[in-house]
N, C-alpha and C positions, 0 to 999 in steps of 0.2 A: 707318714710312712708310705713308701711306694707300693704300688699294686704288684702282685706276683702273677706271672703268666700261669694259667691253668695247665696242668700236665696233660699232654695229649694221650688219648687212648692208644692202646697197643696197635689196633688196626689202623689208626690214623698215622702212627709212626711208620708202620710197614708200608702204607701207601706212599708216604713221602719218600721213603728210601727207594721204592720201586720206580717212582717218577724220576728221582735223581739219577738212578742207573740207566733208565730208558733214555733220558735226556742226554746224559754223557755219551752213550753209545750213538745216538742219532746225531749229535753235534759233531762228534769226532768223525763220523762217516760222511755226513752230508753238509756240514757247516751250520752256522748259527741261524739260518733261515729254515731249518727243518720244521715241518708243520707240527704245531702243538697238538692238533687232534691225533696225529699219528703217534706222537710221544705218549699221549694219554692212553691210547689204545694199546700200545706196546706194554705199558705199565699195568694194564687191566683196570684203569680207572676212567672216570668221565673227565671231559675237558673242564667241567665246573670244579672238580676236585683239584685239578692242577691250578686253576685260577685262585681257588680258595686258599691254597697253601703257599703259592708263590706270587700271586698278584699279576701274573702275565709273563711275557717273554723276558723282560728286563730282570725281574725278580728271579726267574729261573736261571738266566745267564749268570747273575751275580752269585747264585748258590752253587751252580754246577761248573761253569767255565772258568771262574776266577781262580780256582785251585789249579786247574790244568794250565792256564796262562801263567800263573805265578811260578809253577814248577818249570815251565819251558823257558821263561825269562831267566830264572836262576841258572838253568843249564847253559844258556847262551852267555851269561855273565861268567860262569865258571870256565867256559871254553875260551874266553878272552883273557883270563887272568895270567896265563903263562907266557903270552907273547911279550917280546922284549921291549917294544916301544909303544907309546900311546897310539900311534897310527895303526900298528899291527894289531893292537888290542881292539881298536875301534872296528877295523875290517873283520877281525875274527868274530866280534860280537854281532855285527850286521849279518855276516855270512851264516852264523849259527842260528840267528833269528829267522833268516830267510829259509834255511833248511828246515827249521821247525814248521814254518808256514807250509812248505811243500809236503811235510809228513802228516800234518793233521789239519783237515779243513776247518775245524772249530777254532783252533789256535790261529789259523790264517785269517779268518774273519775277525777274531778278537783283536789281533795286533794291528790289522789294517783298519781298525775302528769302524767296522760296518755297523755296529750297534753302540753308538757313543753314549747312550742314555742309561746304561747300567752302571751305577756309581762305583761299585767295588771293582768291576772289570776295568773301568776307565782308570782307576787308581793304579792298577797293575800296568796298564799301558803307559801311564804317566811316569811310573817308576822306571820302565824300560827306556823311555826317552831321556829321563834325567841322567841315567847311567851313560847313555850314548853322548849326551851333552857334555858331561865331564870329560869323557875321552876326546870328544871333538875339540874342546878348548885346549886340552893338553897337546893334542896333535897340531893344532894351529900355532900354539906357542913354540913348538919344535920346528915349525916351518914345513911340516909334512902334508898338511891339508890346506887347501886354499882358504884365504881369510874370509871370503864371502859366503862360505857354506854355513848354514844354520841348522839347529836341531830339527826345525820343521822340515828341512830337506831330508834328514834321516828318516823322519816319519813318512815322507813321500816315497822313499825307497821301499819301505814296507808296503805302502799302498800299491805301488807299481808291481812289486813282486807278488802281492796278493792277487792282483788282477791276472797276472800271467799264470799263477798257480790255478786259479779258477777256470781259465781257458785251456788248461792242459798243455801249455807251451814249454815243455821241458828243456829242449835244446835252445829255444829262443830265450828262455828265462836265464840260462847260464850266460848267454851272450849279452843280454841287456844288463845283467849284474856286472859283468866285466867292464862294459862301457861306462856304467855308473861309477864304478870304483876308479877307473881311469879319470873320469871327470872330476873327482875329488882332489886330484893332485894340483899343486900350485901352478905347474907349467900348463895346465889345461885352462887356466883362467883367461878369459877373453873379455872384451867389452861386452857388457850385458846386452842381450837382445831385447827389443821392445816386447812387452807382454801383451 
């Protein structure tokens, strides 16, 4: 028979919830590199308590940020559903994801994979790229997206957008995204440049 986990004391449960809330606030305000000692202080607990309950940053990210990232990815998927063509759905999904990055520093860091070792968070990011990959293939089959674009290129768009969001390049970000979207078109295909 398997062992059952002991039930946590009420004060331990309250501490966990305080850390979760403090972390959610800190990550949404400052990104996923928010200092753990400040999160613990805001929650009114020691850093040791945070490590005891969550095992460190990756455990805390999996507990706190995965839910936010999952919700925002689902919102981006929903934003894409009504577009009439696979290409328009792909662009709508990328744009909604990029807008989500601009709106929330924690989501920005998550979707641009700044902390790739949190397994549950990585799974949400993988789900996002799988959805984009399906739309990409359908768009390429329609001849709307150049054949040499890969799902990894979509991930790179999120990374570039994430860097622009972090540097505060609002107008520059819109221009770069427009250039990237233009570069996805078949007529933009050129002989590959050496890497």
